[in-house]
C-alpha positions in Angstrom: 19.6 -285.8 16.7 21.6 -285.6 13.3 22.2 -282.0 11.9 24.6 -281.9 8.8 25.2 -278.2 8.6 28.6 -278.3 7.3 30.3 -277.3 4.2 33.6 -279.7 4.6 31.9 -283.6 4.5 34.5 -285.8 4.1 33.0 -289.3 3.9 35.6 -291.6 5.1 35.4 -295.3 3.8 36.0 -297.7 7.0 35.5 -301.0 5.1 37.4 -303.9 7.2 40.7 -305.0 6.2 42.5 -301.8 7.2 45.1 -303.7 9.2 46.3 -306.6 11.1 46.0 -307.1 14.8 49.4 -306.9 16.9 50.8 -310.5 17.2 53.7 -311.6 19.5 54.2 -307.8 20.6 54.9 -306.9 16.7 52.8 -304.2 14.9 51.7 -304.8 11.7 51.7 -301.6 9.2 48.9 -300.9 7.5 48.4 -298.5 5.1 45.5 -296.0 4.5 46.8 -293.2 6.7 43.3 -291.4 6.3 44.1 -288.2 5.8 45.8 -285.4 3.0 49.3 -285.9 1.9 51.6 -283.4 0.7 54.7 -283.4 -1.7 57.8 -281.1 -2.6 58.6 -279.3 -5.5 62.2 -278.8 -4.3 64.6 -281.6 -4.3 66.4 -282.1 -1.1 70.0 -283.5 -0.9 69.9 -286.0 1.9 72.7 -285.2 4.1 71.9 -287.5 7.2 74.5 -290.1 8.2 72.3 -291.7 10.8 69.7 -294.9 10.5 66.8 -293.6 8.1 63.4 -292.6 9.4 60.7 -295.2 9.5 57.1 -294.0 8.6 54.5 -296.5 8.7 51.5 -296.0 6.4 51.3 -293.8 3.1 48.2 -292.3 3.0 48.2 -288.4 2.9 49.8 -287.7 6.6 52.6 -290.5 5.9 53.5 -289.1 2.5 53.3 -285.6 3.4 55.6 -286.7 6.4 57.9 -288.0 4.1 58.2 -285.2 2.0 58.9 -282.5 4.8 61.5 -284.4 6.5 63.4 -285.6 3.3 63.5 -281.4 2.5 65.4 -281.2 5.8 68.1 -283.6 4.5 66.6 -287.0 6.2 66.9 -290.0 4.8 62.8 -291.9 4.9 61.5 -295.1 4.1 57.7 -295.3 4.0 56.0 -298.7 4.3 52.7 -298.9 3.2 50.6 -302.6 2.8 48.4 -301.3 0.4 49.4 -301.5 -3.6 51.3 -298.6 -5.4 49.0 -295.7 -5.2 46.4 -294.6 -8.7 47.7 -292.3 -11.3 45.8 -289.2 -10.9 45.9 -288.0 -14.5 44.1 -291.5 -15.6 40.8 -290.3 -16.6 39.5 -293.5 -16.7 40.1 -294.5 -12.8 38.4 -291.0 -12.0 35.4 -291.3 -14.6 33.3 -293.1 -11.9 32.6 -290.2 -9.5 30.9 -292.2 -6.8 33.8 -294.7 -6.5 36.2 -292.6 -4.0 35.3 -290.2 -1.4 36.0 -286.7 -1.3 37.8 -284.8 1.1 37.6 -281.2 1.4 40.8 -279.0 2.1 40.2 -276.0 4.3 42.6 -273.5 5.6 44.8 -276.1 8.0 45.2 -278.3 4.8 45.9 -276.0 2.5 48.4 -273.9 4.4 50.3 -277.2 5.2 50.6 -278.4 1.8 51.5 -274.8 0.7 54.4 -274.9 3.4 55.8 -278.3 1.9 55.7 -276.9 -1.5 53.1 -279.3 -3.2 49.7 -276.7 -3.3 50.5 -274.3 -6.0 51.8 -275.1 -9.7 50.5 -277.0 -12.6 51.1 -280.4 -10.9 50.3 -279.0 -7.7 47.3 -280.5 -5.2 45.4 -277.3 -5.9 45.2 -278.2 -9.7 43.1 -281.3 -8.9 40.7 -279.9 -6.9 37.3 -278.5 -7.3 36.5 -275.3 -5.7 33.4 -274.9 -3.1 32.4 -271.6 -2.2 29.3 -272.1 -0.7 26.4 -274.4 0.4 22.7 -274.8 -0.5 20.6 -276.6 2.2 17.0 -277.9 2.4 16.2 -278.2 6.1 13.0 -279.9 7.1 11.2 -276.4 8.3 12.7 -274.7 5.2 10.7 -274.3 1.7 11.1 -276.1 -1.2 13.6 -273.6 -3.0 16.2 -274.2 0.0 18.7 -271.6 1.3 21.6 -270.7 -0.3 24.6 -269.0 1.1 27.7 -268.1 -0.5 30.8 -267.6 1.9 32.0 -264.4 1.1 33.9 -264.1 5.1 36.4 -267.0 5.0 40.0 -266.6 3.7 40.2 -269.9 2.6 37.8 -271.1 0.1 37.2 -275.1 0.7 38.8 -277.1 -2.1 38.1 -280.6 -2.9 39.3 -283.9 -4.3 39.0 -287.6 -3.9 41.4 -288.8 -1.3 43.3 -291.6 -3.1 43.7 -288.9 -5.9 45.2 -286.7 -3.5 47.8 -289.7 -2.6 48.3 -290.3 -6.2 49.4 -286.6 -6.4 51.8 -286.7 -3.7 53.3 -290.1 -4.6 53.9 -288.9 -8.1 55.4 -285.8 -6.8 57.8 -288.1 -4.7 58.7 -290.2 -7.5 59.6 -287.3 -9.8 61.3 -285.0 -7.6 62.9 -287.1 -4.9 65.6 -289.9 -5.5 65.4 -293.6 -3.6 68.2 -292.5 -1.5 66.0 -289.5 0.0 62.7 -291.4 0.1 62.4 -294.7 -0.4 58.6 -295.9 -1.2 57.8 -299.6 0.0 54.1 -300.0 -1.1 52.8 -303.7 -0.9 55.0 -304.2 1.7 53.9 -305.7 5.5 56.4 -304.2 8.1 56.7 -304.2 11.9 58.0 -302.8 14.5 59.6 -305.1 17.2 58.0 -303.7 20.5 59.9 -306.4 22.6 63.4 -306.0 21.8 65.7 -304.8 25.2 66.0 -301.0 24.2 68.4 -298.8 25.8 66.4 -295.2 26.3 68.1 -293.6 23.5 68.3 -296.8 21.2 67.0 -297.3 17.7 64.0 -299.0 16.8 64.1 -302.2 15.0 61.8 -302.7 11.9 61.2 -306.0 10.7 60.0 -306.4 7.1 60.0 -309.4 4.7 62.3 -311.5 7.1 64.7 -308.8 7.3 65.9 -306.3 10.0 66.9 -302.6 9.9 67.2 -299.7 12.4 65.3 -296.8 12.3 66.6 -293.6 14.0 63.1 -292.3 14.6 59.4 -294.1 13.4 56.6 -292.2 12.6 53.3 -294.0 13.0 50.7 -292.3 10.6 48.4 -295.7 9.8 45.0 -294.3 10.0 41.8 -295.1 11.9 43.6 -298.7 12.4 46.1 -297.0 14.6 48.1 -300.6 15.1 51.1 -298.9 16.5 49.4 -297.1 19.1 47.2 -300.0 20.2 50.1 -302.2 20.7 52.0 -299.7 22.5 49.2 -299.3 24.5 48.4 -302.6 25.1 51.9 -303.6 25.9 51.9 -300.9 28.9 55.4 -299.8 28.2 54.3 -296.2 28.1 51.1 -294.2 29.3 49.8 -294.0 26.1 46.1 -295.4 25.8 43.6 -295.1 23.2 40.0 -294.2 23.9 37.2 -294.9 22.2 33.8 -293.8 22.5 30.6 -295.6 22.2 29.2 -294.5 18.8 25.3 -293.5 20.3 24.4 -291.9 16.5 25.4 -294.7 14.5 25.2 -294.0 10.4 26.2 -296.1 7.2 26.2 -294.5 3.6 26.3 -295.1 0.2 27.5 -292.9 -2.4 25.0 -292.0 -5.1 26.7 -290.1 -8.5 24.5 -287.1 -9.7 24.8 -284.7 -12.2 23.2 -281.4 -12.1 22.1 -279.2 -15.2 24.5 -276.3 -15.4 21.9 -274.5 -16.8 19.9 -274.6 -13.2 22.3 -275.6 -11.0 25.7 -274.2 -9.4 28.6 -276.6 -9.9 30.8 -274.9 -6.9 28.7 -275.1 -3.9 27.5 -278.3 -1.6 24.2 -279.2 -1.6 22.4 -281.2 1.5 19.0 -281.8 2.6 17.8 -284.1 5.8 14.5 -285.3 6.8 12.5 -284.1 9.8 12.6 -287.9 11.3 16.2 -288.1 10.8 16.0 -290.9 8.8 17.9 -289.5 5.5 20.6 -286.7 5.4 22.2 -286.1 2.1 25.2 -284.0 1.2 26.8 -283.9 -2.4 30.2 -282.3 -3.5 31.6 -281.4 -6.7 33.8 -284.2 -8.1 34.8 -282.4 -11.3 33.8 -279.1 -13.3 31.2 -280.7 -15.4 28.8 -280.4 -12.6 29.0 -284.0 -11.6 29.0 -284.9 -7.9 29.4 -287.6 -5.5 26.6 -287.6 -3.0 26.7 -289.2 0.3 23.3 -290.7 1.5 23.5 -291.2 5.2 20.9 -293.7 6.8 20.6 -295.1 10.0 22.3 -298.8 10.6 18.7 -300.6 11.1 17.0 -299.1 8.2 15.6 -301.3 5.6 18.0 -299.8 3.0 21.1 -299.6 4.9 22.5 -303.0 2.9 23.4 -304.5 0.1 21.1 -306.1 -2.6 18.3 -303.8 -1.3 15.0 -303.0 -3.6 15.9 -300.4 -6.3 12.0 -299.7 -6.0 12.0 -298.7 -2.3 15.5 -296.8 -2.7 13.5 -295.0 -5.6 10.5 -294.4 -3.6 12.7 -293.1 -0.7 14.3 -290.7 -2.9 11.1 -289.3 -4.3 9.7 -288.7 -1.1 12.5 -287.4 1.3 14.8 -285.9 -1.7 12.6 -284.6 -4.4 15.0 -282.3 -5.6 17.2 -284.6 -6.3 15.7 -287.7 -7.3 14.4 -286.7 -10.8 18.4 -286.0 -11.8 19.1 -289.9 -10.8 18.1 -292.2 -13.7 16.8 -296.1 -12.9 20.2 -297.7 -13.6 22.0 -295.6 -10.6 19.2 -296.4 -8.6 19.6 -299.8 -9.2 23.2 -300.0 -8.7 23.1 -297.9 -5.6 20.8 -300.6 -4.0 22.8 -303.1 -5.0 26.1 -302.1 -3.7 27.2 -302.6 0.1 27.2 -300.0 2.5 30.2 -298.3 4.3 30.6 -297.1 8.0 31.8 -293.8 9.5 34.5 -294.2 11.8 34.3 -294.0 15.6 35.6 -291.0 17.7 38.8 -292.4 19.1 41.7 -290.6 20.4 45.4 -291.4 21.8 45.5 -289.8 25.5 48.2 -289.2 27.7 51.2 -289.2 25.3 51.5 -289.5 21.3 54.9 -291.1 21.9 57.1 -293.6 23.0 60.8 -293.6 22.7 61.3 -292.4 19.2 58.0 -293.3 18.2 55.0 -290.9 17.3 51.6 -291.2 16.4 49.8 -289.0 14.1 47.1 -288.2 12.0 43.7 -290.3 12.5 46.2 -292.5 14.2 46.3 -290.3 16.8 42.6 -288.5 16.7 39.8 -290.0 14.8 36.8 -288.4 14.3 33.5 -288.3 11.8 34.1 -286.5 8.6 31.6 -283.7 8.7 33.5 -280.9 9.2 36.7 -281.3 7.5 38.6 -281.9 10.5 40.2 -285.2 10.0 42.4 -284.5 7.0 43.1 -281.2 7.8 44.1 -281.6 11.2 46.3 -284.8 10.4 48.3 -282.1 7.7 48.6 -279.7 10.2 50.0 -282.3 12.8 53.0 -283.0 10.1 53.6 -279.2 10.2 54.4 -279.3 14.0 56.4 -282.5 13.6 58.7 -280.9 11.0 59.4 -277.9 13.0 60.2 -279.7 15.9 62.6 -282.3 13.9 64.5 -279.2 12.2 66.2 -278.7 16.1 69.1 -280.9 15.7 70.0 -280.1 19.3 67.0 -282.4 20.3 67.7 -286.4 20.5 65.0 -288.2 18.8 63.6 -289.2 22.2 63.1 -285.9 22.9 61.7 -284.9 19.6 59.1 -287.5 20.1 58.1 -286.2 23.3 58.2 -282.5 22.2 55.5 -283.6 19.7 53.5 -285.2 22.2 53.3 -282.3 24.5 52.3 -280.0 21.6 49.7 -282.3 19.8 48.2 -284.7 22.6 46.2 -281.7 23.8 44.8 -280.7 20.8 44.1 -284.6 19.6 42.0 -285.0 23.0 39.8 -281.4 22.1 39.5 -282.1 18.6 37.9 -285.4 19.1 35.5 -284.5 22.2 34.5 -281.1 20.4 33.7 -283.3 17.4 31.7 -285.8 19.4 29.7 -283.4 20.9 28.5 -282.1 17.7 27.1 -285.6 16.7 25.0 -286.5 19.6 21.6 -287.8 19.3 18.3 -286.5 20.3 17.5 -284.2 23.0 21.4 -284.5 23.9 22.3 -283.4 20.7 19.8 -280.5 20.6 21.6 -278.9 23.9 25.3 -279.8 22.9 25.1 -278.4 18.9 21.4 -277.0 17.7 20.6 -274.9 20.5 24.2 -273.3 21.0 24.4 -273.0 17.3 21.2 -270.7 17.4 22.2 -268.9 20.2 25.9 -267.9 18.8 24.1 -266.8 15.9 21.9 -264.4 17.6 24.3 -263.2 20.0 27.5 -262.9 17.7 25.4 -260.9 15.5 24.5 -258.6 18.3 27.7 -258.2 20.0 30.1 -259.5 17.4 33.3 -258.1 19.6 32.4 -259.9 22.5 30.6 -263.5 21.7 32.5 -265.2 18.9 30.9 -266.9 15.5 29.2 -271.0 16.4 31.8 -273.5 17.0 31.8 -274.3 13.3 32.9 -271.6 11.9 35.6 -271.2 14.7 37.0 -274.7 14.1 37.8 -273.6 10.5 40.0 -270.8 12.0 43.7 -271.1 12.1 43.9 -268.4 14.7 42.6 -270.6 17.1 43.7 -274.1 18.0 41.4 -276.9 19.1 41.9 -276.1 22.8 41.3 -272.4 22.2 37.9 -272.8 20.6 36.8 -275.2 23.5 38.4 -272.4 26.0 36.9 -269.4 23.7 33.1 -271.2 23.7 32.9 -272.0 27.1 33.8 -268.0 27.8 30.7 -267.2 25.5 28.3 -269.7 27.5 
């Protein structure tokens, strides 16, 4: 049963070609670390005399890691197979509101970006975001007017922006505030870690790039859902690291749909959502700019007749009129035709790295360590939170690189597992979904209102709190049961 009851929708693009399979025990480094990025407002001076730290993947988590470690005076080299990030200030690039999927930054993400000095300010990430303060939902059992709720009990408002714009903001911050002696960015470059080298326990890793070799004192694998590094280490059987992938028993595809709401009758600062009783259609929309232009996400089942490219615009219009009558009049025929013509995108599968998030001086973090469907804003935010933990550990100069990697795994491996398992329980189909998600949600609401000091809020609300980690949320909800 698919119930999209969330404010923090993060429609994740998972088109193919995100990386390369390992060959000859080399880890191909791709880009698109699927998480939010951060940048520093204070330029640090590099004081390290050891080999640089290599970061694999220039998405949000990778760029945020580069900033955090450079602020500690460490020399960083970041590799990303994708081209140089886009200019966040180019209005022509961002004019198409449905071209880029949106991510919602909640408490965990905002606190991480603020910690590294890239949240506030004229060119901070916050200045590029749209504020979302509530939600209006049309449920199958509800009326035609829908139910609007403004969140007044949350210390952090959700801030929304395109994922690629976040990457662009952080990239620009790095190039503006750090020299190449501090952070060297190598976009459009394919690199590899040689896992077959004969290493002593504390030996540096070897990075292969464009036919050349160099040593890295520490390696951060933030290569997103591709997780080439983790898969290669796992397949090599050199470590206890293993990648667990759950079967997707509630598979959905999506198409983005631009929609502009009239300012006189529609708010521009809330999330709009609707779904059909038969489960065929789920729709969510988040603000893309301050002009009431939204990026809508049309979620369909994989075998739906409209789940593909070059479908009939007349059938799509018929579906919108029948299933989303409140939104259909706001979408013109040209837009419907364009949406029907374009191909679909896939949501990621639930996966996590178990046993260990490290091997020797290599760590995996972000989506490379824990990949979830983007329903509750957990992917990008938890990835940024990973960076705060790694940064704190690496400030301890008494630990060796291998000890730092092991300590990161000790602190975050359990979180990766708990995050993915909780998220999967919220996405089960049919009766399984009712008993694992809908019924607990109803009971939590009833009993929390009656006994707020004994029964905690529902699991979705708990996951947004920073005073509980994911393992703590799971333990507390088990106690409530």
